[in-house]
N, C-alpha and C positions, 0 to 999 in steps of 0.2 A: 347412542351414537348422532348426531345432527344430520336430518335430512333437511327441513326445510330452509328455505331462502327466506332472507329477513326480506321484510314487507316496500312499498316505495317507501321514501322519506326515513327508511328507520332501516338502513345500511351503519354500519362500524363505521367506527374509524381505521384508519394502520393501525394508532395505540391500539386500540382494543385490538385488533384482529392477534397481532404481535407479540402479547402479554398472554392473552389466555392459551396460546399455540404456546410460546416458551411455557408456561407453565404447567403443561400437559410430558413438555419432550425436551431433555433434557444429552444434548450434544456429547456421545461416545469421547473420549480421552480419546488418540490415535498419536503416536509416539513413535519416532524415526529416527537413526547415530546420519546426521550427513557434516562430509569435509567440511572445515571452515571455507576451504578458497570457492566449494559451491556452491554455501546455502545466502548469498545475496536474497533481499525480501520474505522469504522464509522467520517466522516467529518462532522463538525458543521455546523449549519446554520446561528450559530452566536454566536458575542461575549458571554464567559461568565465571569462575574465578583464575588469577593468573598464577600460572604451574612454577614460576623459574621470575626471583626478582630480577628486574632490569636499571643498571646492568646488573649482569647476571656476578660479577666481578666489583669494577670501578670501570672507568670510560671517559677518554678524551670529552669537555665541553665541546671544543672547537678544531680548526685543522691549523697546526700548529707543529710546537719539536716538544720534547718530553724532557724533562733535565732532573738535576737534581738540587730538589730546595737548599741543602747542605752549605752551598754554592754557593748563597746570596746570602750568608748569615752578615754580613759586613756591608750588602748593598749589589751593585750591579760590579759583576766581574768580571775582569781584561780574558774574553773570551774567545778570544779571536786563534791561539796555538788550539783548544778541543779539534775533540779524535770525535769522528759520528761511530755514535758503537761503541763508546767508549764514554765521555763526559755527558751525548744528548741521543737522540733519536729522533724521529720523524711520530710524532702521534697526533692523524684526523681526526673531527669530527666521530663517536661512536666508538675509537678506536679506544681495545684493552694494549698494551705497550709492560713490554718488560721492567718487572718485581724492582730496581736500583733506582729509576726513577718515580717524581711521588708530584711532580707539577709542572701544570704547562705552559708556554706560551702561545699567543695568536702569533700566526706567523709574520703578521703585519707588522707584530714589532720586531723582528728579527732579523737579518741580513744572519742569508748562508752563505759564507767566504768563499771561494775558489777553492783555497786546502782544506776545509771542510772544517774554519772554524765560525764562530757566530760570529756576530755583533749587534745586540743589541740598543732600542729605541730607549734614551736617558732619561726618556719622559714614561716603560713603564710602572706600573704602582706595585709597592712595596710596603710592606713585608714579605715577601715568599718562602712558602708556608707552605708543609707535605697539606697537597689536598689543593693551592690555589690552579684551579683554572680545567678540575677535575669534578666528572659525576660520580659521585660512588654507592656502591653497590647497593642496591634497593633505590637511590634518591629519586625515580622516578614514577615507580612501585616495590611494591613487594607481594612476594610470593604468595597466593591468594586474594589480592585484591580483586575486587570484581570487575571483569570487564564489562559482564555481560547478563542484562536485564533480565528477566522471566518476562515474555512477554513483549517484550521487543521486535518490533518488524523491521529485518538489518536491514541497513544501508552500509551506503561502502563504507564511513568509517568506522562505521560496528564494527563492522569485518578488518581494519587493520586494526581495530584495539584487542577485540582477541583472539591474533594473527601474534599481535606483542608480545602475547601473555602465555605464547607459544602452545597455543590451544589447534588443531589441526583436526577436531574431529567435536560437533555442536549435537545438543538432542534440539531437534523441532517436530513442534505438528507436525502430522503429517497432511499433506491439501485436498480439501473433501475431492472425491470424485464428483464432477454436476453435468449431471447426463440436459444436454436438451436437444427439444426434438421439437420441430416444424411439422408441421403442422398446416393440410390442406393444398385438395386437389384443387386449384389456381397456380400451385405456386413450381418454375421451374428455377434451378440450377442460375449463378453469377454464369455468365459465359455464354448462358443461350439466348440471344433475343425474344423476346415474350409476346407473343399475340396475341389476337382477343381474345380479352376473358384469361388475361394470366400476369404475371406478376413474378418481378425478381426477390428470391429466396435471399434478402437484406436483415433481417433478424438472427440469422443466426451467427453470419460474423464480426455484428455487434455482441453478441451476448459472448462469444469466443473471448475476441480484448477484451470484454466488461468484468466477465471471470474470471480472467487472466491477472486481470491488475486486486479482485478480492483476495487473490492467492488461493481461489480452486485451480484444482488440474479439467479445464473444457472435458468431452465428451461428445460431441457435435455429429447428430443421426444424419443418417443423408433423409429426403424430402417425404412424409407421410401421408396418403391422401387421407381423404375423408369419411376412413373404413372400419368400423365398431372394433372388428373381430383381430387386425391389424393390427391399431390402436392399442387394441389390449394388449394384444402380444409385444408390441415391440415395449410397453409399460411392465412386463413380466421379465423380459431383456435389457430393460436400464436399469429395474429392481437390483437386479440379477448382479450388477457391473463400477452398480453410482452408487456414492452416501445419499444424492439430494439428484430426486430427478425433474425437468422443467418443461411442459410441453408449450407451445407458443400456438397462442390460437388456438376454437374449437369451444371458447368456455360466455360467448357469448351466448343471443336466442334465434342463432342461420338453423335453415335447415337440419346442417350436417355440425351442427358444434356437438360431439361426442365427447369431447373429454373431460368435464365438466363435470356431466353424466357418470365418463367412468372411475373422478373421483368418488362421489358421494357410493358407487355401487361400491367398487374397492375398499374405502377409508372413512375413517372419521375424518369428519370435513367441519375444518373450521371458521369457512366461511364463502361464497359466495358471491360476490358484490362486495365488493368495499366504497365507505364515500371519498373518493380519490379519484381525481380523472385527469388524465384520459388516463386510462386502463381502467377503469371501474369495477367494470364485469370479472375482476381477481379469482379463482379459487385457491384456497390452503390447506391441500388436506393431509395426513399419516397412513400410508398405507404398507404395513407392516413394517408401518415400526418409525419409519425415512418420512420424513415433507419429500412432496408432490406439490408442482406448482403451476395452476394453468393461466399462462401472460395473456395475453392481448395479444390479439395477430397487429395489428397497427403500429410500425414502429415504437411510435415516442410511446405511446401508451405498453410495447413489450422494453423499454430503457428505462416505465416508471417503476415496473412490478420486478423486474430485477435490481431498482437503485430500493427501494425501499421494503420491500418482502427478501429475496436471493440471497441480498449483502447481509442482514442480519445473520441470516443460518449456514451462510459461509463462513462469515469471522466467531459466530458459536464453538465451529472445531475447531477454528486457531489457537481460541481461548482468549481471542480479544473484541472491542466495541468497535462498527466500522467508526474510521475515522473520521471527522468532519470535513467541509471541507471549506478549502481558503475563502472568505466574504466580502464585498469591500460594501457602502454606503453610497446610494445609489438617490435621484433620482427621477422622480416617474413621468419623462415627456408624453405620455396617455395615461389616460385611464386602463383602469384593468375594467372590463366588462363582467362584469360578474350574471351570468347565464343562468335561466332556471334552476331549481334544484337545492341542496344545500349537502357542499359536499368542499374536500379541498381541492383548487389545483394544482396542477405543474404545468405553472407562468416561464415558456421558455421568453430569452430579451434581449435585446441587440443593446450591447453596450457601448454607448460612445464618451469617450475621454477629452472631459473641456476643460480649459485653464479655472471651474470654478469646479470639482470633482468630475463622477462620473451620471449620466445620462440614462435610464431603460427606456429603450423603445420594447412595451410587449409584442410580443408575436403571436397573432388570434388567428387559432386553427381556422382552414379554410378559405382564410383570407389572400394568402400569402404561399409561393408551393410547398409541401409539407418537405423539403428538402432541408428550408429554413430554420424551422425549431429545429433541428438536426441537428447540424451545422453552429447552434447560435450555442455561449458560448456564457450567459448566466442562466442564473435556472432560480426561480420565486414559489415558493408554495406557499399559498393563500391559509386562511385560518379560517374555521365549523364561524368563529367571533364575527362580527364588523368591529374593522380595522380602515388603514387610512390606504386608502389606494385610486385614489383622480388623482389628477395631472398635477406635478412638483411635490409632489407627496416624497417623502424620504423612509424608501423601504431598505434592510437589510438581500444582499442577492447574491444566490455560493456561487465557484466559478465550478462553471464544466469543466 
C-alpha cells in the first residue's frame, strides 16, 4: 500500500497516475435494458439490429397515385374516364396500397379530374413497368441490419435509426453513481449571502453539471465541515451508495485538510499530488475496491481534477473513452508565463475571432477576477517538455 507522497519536483504526471490506476482497477460492466424512447445520451452495451425489413412489404416513393402498369404498355392511356378505387388510388410517400396496383406517379405529374378520372402530364417518363415509383420490400434496409453499434453514445439520429428498425428496448451500460462531497467549514450553500470568512459552495453545481455531461448519475451531498469523524462517516455512506466518490477540498496541507489523510488510511493511494496545475494536490485511491478522488477546492482546480481524473473513470464504467474536445488553431496574443516548477498547466484562454483566424489571450490566475477563468471558452494544456508559448506562436486550443 502506497503511503509516501512524492517529494518536490517528483510528482507523477496525469498520464502516469491514470496508467498506474487502470493497471490495478477495472470497471465492472453493469448493463440494463431501457426503452428506446428514453435512451438518449446512454451508451449501447451491445449491437442493435433491425427487427423488420423497411419497407415491410412495399411503399410509395412519393405523394401520388397508384396505377396498374399494364395500362401503359402502349404509352400514356386516355384516363379521363378512369374510376377512383377501380383504375387508380391515392398512395402518398411511405404508404402501402392495394395489390392490384403496381406503379406510382408523382401527384405533380397527374391532374385529378372532377369526375374522378385522371389526366397525365404528356412528358411523364416511359416505359411504366411494375415497381415504377415504388420502394420494394427491404429496399431501405433488411431485417438484421445493424442500426446501433455497441459503444455508441446515443444522439437524436441514433434513436431514430433504432426506432426505424422497430426496436423498442435497448441494452445500455448503467450510469455510474458518483458521490460528490463538498468539504470546508467556510462553505455555505447557494442562496446564503456569505459573511466574513465564508464562501458559496459553487463546486457542487459545477460537478453536478459536469458529471451529467460525462454520463454519470451525480449524488451531491450537503456541505460537510472539516471534521475527521464526520468525513469518515460520509465516506462509508457514499461507498455504500455510489460507484465513485469525490471529495472536494481538504487535499492540500492546511491544518484542517483531512480528506487526503482519510484516503491514505482507508485505501490504496495512487497519488497525493500530480504535476498538473491548478489542482496539483489531487489524491486518488481505491477504497473497498471503489475509486475515491480528492480534488482541489478552488473551482478551477476542481474542474481540472474532474476533467482529467474523474472523467476517464466514469467513461470506463460506460465502456467508452472520453470524447476529445473540438479544437481550433489560435495565435497567442501574449506569452504563456511559466512560473517555477516542472508541471503541466491548464491555461484558460479568451478567444478573439479575427479576419486572420483566432487569437488566444491567456488568463493569468491572480491577475483577473477568478470567474474569468471559469467563463473562458478556450483551454490549452502545456506539456512538460519545452514548447512554443510566446506571443505570436500558434497553439491548438480546446473548446470548452
